[in-house]
C-alpha positions as CSV (number, residue, x, y, z in Angstrom):
1,M,-16.9,-2.7,-8.4
2,R,-20.3,-4.4,-8.5
3,S,-22.3,-4.6,-5.2
4,G,-21.3,-7.5,-3.0
5,L,-18.1,-8.4,-4.9
6,W,-15.8,-6.4,-2.5
7,L,-17.1,-8.2,0.5
8,A,-16.8,-11.6,-1.0
9,G,-13.3,-10.9,-2.2
10,S,-12.3,-9.5,1.2
11,A,-13.6,-12.6,3.0
12,A,-11.7,-14.9,0.7
13,A,-8.5,-12.8,1.1
14,G,-8.8,-12.9,4.9
15,H,-9.4,-16.6,4.9
16,A,-6.3,-17.1,2.6
17,E,-4.0,-15.4,5.2
18,G,-4.3,-18.5,7.4
19,M,-3.8,-21.0,4.7
20,A,-0.8,-23.2,3.9
21,T,1.3,-22.0,1.0
22,D,-0.1,-24.6,-1.4
23,D,-3.7,-23.5,-0.5
24,Q,-2.8,-19.9,-1.1
25,K,-1.6,-20.7,-4.5
26,T,-4.8,-22.5,-5.2
27,V,-6.8,-19.4,-4.2
28,L,-4.7,-17.1,-6.3
29,H,-4.9,-19.4,-9.3
30,D,-8.7,-19.6,-8.9
31,Y,-9.0,-15.8,-8.9
32,L,-6.9,-15.7,-12.1
33,R,-9.1,-18.3,-13.8
34,R,-12.3,-16.4,-12.9
35,A,-10.8,-13.2,-14.3
36,R,-10.1,-14.9,-17.6
37,Q,-13.6,-16.4,-17.7
38,A,-15.1,-13.0,-17.0
39,L,-13.2,-11.6,-19.9
40,V,-13.8,-14.3,-22.5
41,W,-17.6,-14.6,-22.0
42,K,-18.0,-11.0,-23.1
43,L,-17.6,-12.3,-26.7
44,D,-20.5,-14.6,-26.5
45,G,-23.3,-14.0,-29.0
46,L,-21.8,-11.0,-30.6
47,S,-21.1,-10.3,-34.3
48,E,-17.6,-10.1,-35.7
49,Y,-18.1,-6.4,-35.9
50,D,-19.1,-6.0,-32.3
51,V,-16.2,-8.1,-30.9
52,R,-13.8,-5.9,-32.8
53,R,-15.3,-2.4,-32.7
54,P,-13.4,0.3,-30.8
55,L,-15.7,1.9,-28.2
56,T,-13.3,4.3,-26.5
57,G,-11.0,7.0,-27.7
58,T,-8.0,4.7,-27.1
59,G,-9.6,1.9,-29.2
60,T,-10.6,-0.5,-26.5
61,N,-12.3,-3.6,-28.1
62,L,-13.3,-7.0,-26.8
63,L,-11.3,-9.3,-29.0
64,G,-8.2,-7.3,-28.6
65,L,-8.5,-7.5,-24.8
66,V,-8.7,-11.3,-25.0
67,Q,-5.6,-11.4,-27.2
68,H,-3.7,-9.0,-25.0
69,V,-4.4,-10.7,-21.7
70,A,-3.5,-14.1,-23.1
71,S,-0.3,-12.7,-24.6
72,V,0.7,-11.0,-21.3
73,G,0.1,-14.3,-19.5
74,V,2.5,-16.1,-21.9
75,S,5.2,-13.6,-21.2
76,Y,4.9,-13.5,-17.4
77,F,4.4,-17.2,-16.9
78,G,6.7,-18.3,-19.7
79,E,9.9,-16.2,-20.3
80,T,10.0,-15.0,-16.7
81,F,10.5,-18.6,-15.4
82,G,12.6,-20.0,-18.2
83,R,9.6,-21.7,-19.7
84,P,9.2,-20.0,-23.1
85,F,6.0,-20.4,-25.1
86,P,6.6,-22.5,-28.2
87,E,4.7,-20.2,-30.6
88,P,5.7,-16.9,-32.2
89,M,3.6,-13.9,-31.3
90,P,4.3,-11.4,-34.1
91,W,2.1,-8.7,-32.5
92,L,4.6,-8.5,-29.6
93,D,7.8,-8.3,-31.8
94,E,10.0,-5.3,-31.3
95,D,9.2,-4.1,-34.9
96,A,5.4,-4.5,-34.4
97,E,3.3,-1.4,-34.5
98,T,2.4,0.3,-31.2
99,N,-0.5,-1.5,-29.5
100,A,-0.5,-4.3,-32.1
101,D,-1.5,-6.7,-29.3
102,M,-4.6,-4.7,-28.4
103,W,-6.5,-5.3,-31.7
104,V,-7.0,-8.2,-34.1
105,P,-6.6,-7.8,-37.9
106,A,-9.4,-9.1,-40.1
107,E,-7.4,-12.1,-41.3
108,R,-7.0,-13.3,-37.7
109,T,-10.4,-14.9,-36.9
110,R,-12.2,-15.1,-33.5
111,P,-11.7,-18.9,-33.3
112,M,-8.0,-18.4,-33.9
113,V,-7.8,-15.9,-31.0
114,L,-9.8,-18.1,-28.7
115,A,-7.7,-21.1,-29.6
116,F,-4.6,-19.1,-28.9
117,Q,-5.8,-18.0,-25.5
118,E,-6.6,-21.6,-24.6
119,R,-3.1,-22.6,-25.4
120,A,-1.6,-19.6,-23.7
121,W,-3.4,-20.2,-20.5
122,A,-2.7,-23.9,-20.6
123,H,1.0,-23.0,-20.8
124,A,0.6,-20.5,-17.9
125,D,-1.3,-23.1,-15.8
126,A,1.5,-25.6,-16.3
127,T,4.0,-23.1,-14.9
128,I,1.7,-22.3,-11.9
129,D,1.2,-26.0,-11.2
130,A,4.9,-26.9,-11.5
131,L,6.4,-24.1,-9.3
132,D,6.1,-23.1,-5.7
133,L,4.9,-19.6,-4.8
134,D,8.5,-18.6,-3.7
135,S,10.1,-19.9,-7.0
136,P,12.3,-17.2,-8.4
137,G,11.9,-15.6,-11.8
138,H,13.2,-12.6,-13.8
139,V,11.0,-10.1,-15.6
140,A,13.4,-8.8,-18.3
141,W,11.2,-5.8,-19.2
142,W,10.9,-4.5,-15.7
143,P,13.4,-2.0,-14.1
144,P,16.4,-3.8,-12.6
145,D,15.5,-2.8,-9.1
146,R,12.4,-4.9,-9.2
147,S,12.9,-7.4,-12.0
148,E,13.7,-10.3,-9.7
149,V,10.3,-11.8,-8.7
150,T,8.6,-14.9,-7.4
151,L,5.7,-16.8,-8.7
152,H,3.6,-15.3,-5.9
153,R,4.4,-11.8,-7.2
154,V,3.6,-12.7,-10.8
155,L,0.3,-14.3,-9.8
156,V,-0.8,-11.2,-8.0
157,H,0.4,-9.0,-10.9
158,M,-1.5,-11.1,-13.5
159,I,-4.7,-11.2,-11.4
160,A,-4.6,-7.4,-11.3
161,E,-3.9,-7.3,-15.0
162,A,-6.7,-9.7,-16.0
163,D,-9.3,-8.2,-13.7
164,R,-8.5,-4.7,-14.9
165,H,-9.1,-5.7,-18.5
166,A,-12.2,-7.8,-17.6
167,G,-13.6,-4.6,-16.0
168,Q,-12.9,-2.7,-19.3
169,A,-14.6,-5.5,-21.2
170,D,-17.6,-5.3,-18.8
171,I,-18.2,-1.7,-19.7
172,V,-17.6,-2.3,-23.5
173,R,-20.1,-5.2,-23.6
174,E,-22.7,-3.2,-21.7
175,L,-22.3,-0.4,-24.2
176,I,-22.9,-2.8,-27.0
177,D,-26.0,-4.6,-25.9
178,G,-26.6,-4.0,-22.2
179,R,-25.2,-7.3,-20.9
180,A,-22.9,-6.9,-17.9
181,G,-21.5,-8.8,-14.9
182,L,-18.8,-11.1,-13.7
183,R,-20.6,-14.2,-15.1
184,A,-22.5,-14.7,-18.3
185,D,-25.8,-15.3,-16.5
186,G,-25.5,-12.0,-14.7
187,S,-26.0,-13.8,-11.4
188,N,-23.8,-11.4,-9.5
189,L,-26.0,-8.4,-10.4
190,P,-29.2,-7.4,-8.7
191,E,-32.2,-9.2,-10.3
192,R,-34.1,-6.2,-11.6
193,D,-36.0,-5.6,-14.9
194,E,-35.1,-3.0,-17.5
195,A,-37.5,-0.4,-16.1
196,W,-35.8,-0.6,-12.7
197,W,-32.4,-0.1,-14.1
198,S,-33.7,2.8,-16.2
199,Q,-35.1,4.4,-13.1
200,F,-31.9,3.7,-11.2
201,R,-29.8,5.4,-13.9
202,A,-32.2,8.4,-13.9
203,T,-31.8,8.7,-10.1
204,L,-28.0,8.8,-10.5
205,E,-28.3,11.3,-13.3
206,E,-30.5,13.6,-11.2
207,S,-28.1,13.4,-8.3
208,A,-25.1,14.2,-10.5
209,A,-26.9,17.0,-12.2
210,S,-27.2,18.9,-8.9
211,F,-23.5,19.5,-9.1
212,R,-23.6,20.7,-12.7
213,S,-22.2,24.2,-13.2
214,P,-24.8,26.8,-14.1
């Protein structure tokens, strides 16, 4: 986690403990929105190749992450609460290839994916706005002993889901062109020039090397 973010998040969480239920929902919804934004800006200014290229052994790629998180949001905030999304998502069909939601075929354009994620999150936001935190839902794909949930549980789950993938996207984007951070302007990172970061990395490498096996 980037320096300073843990403290800020902890302070917000502590403040939320004393809030009324509606205010707690607002805080949770805000964290979810920020995680989405952190994920989507990672596409800004990149070529079609770069938003699609797999940069890990398991194929992690930026456009696929956006599609995946939007799709998961549709499932958890839609079907779970009896509010199905009105569009088919063939990459989630039972007969779809494994991990079909984690990448985007060439015929599906970046604008199409971004428009889908806008519609998906509008649908999710409508569910969040309409229901109370203790509103019941059913996650059909979870084990029976924990498939009965509340909106509160699903919000927490989706914040964790979106933040996890935003973190993956942060590393992938940094590998592509060096840009990193929670926000597009990098304002949550220390304001240092390239030489400082290069020296910082060299310091870490030197420290790590002291543990290298002979």
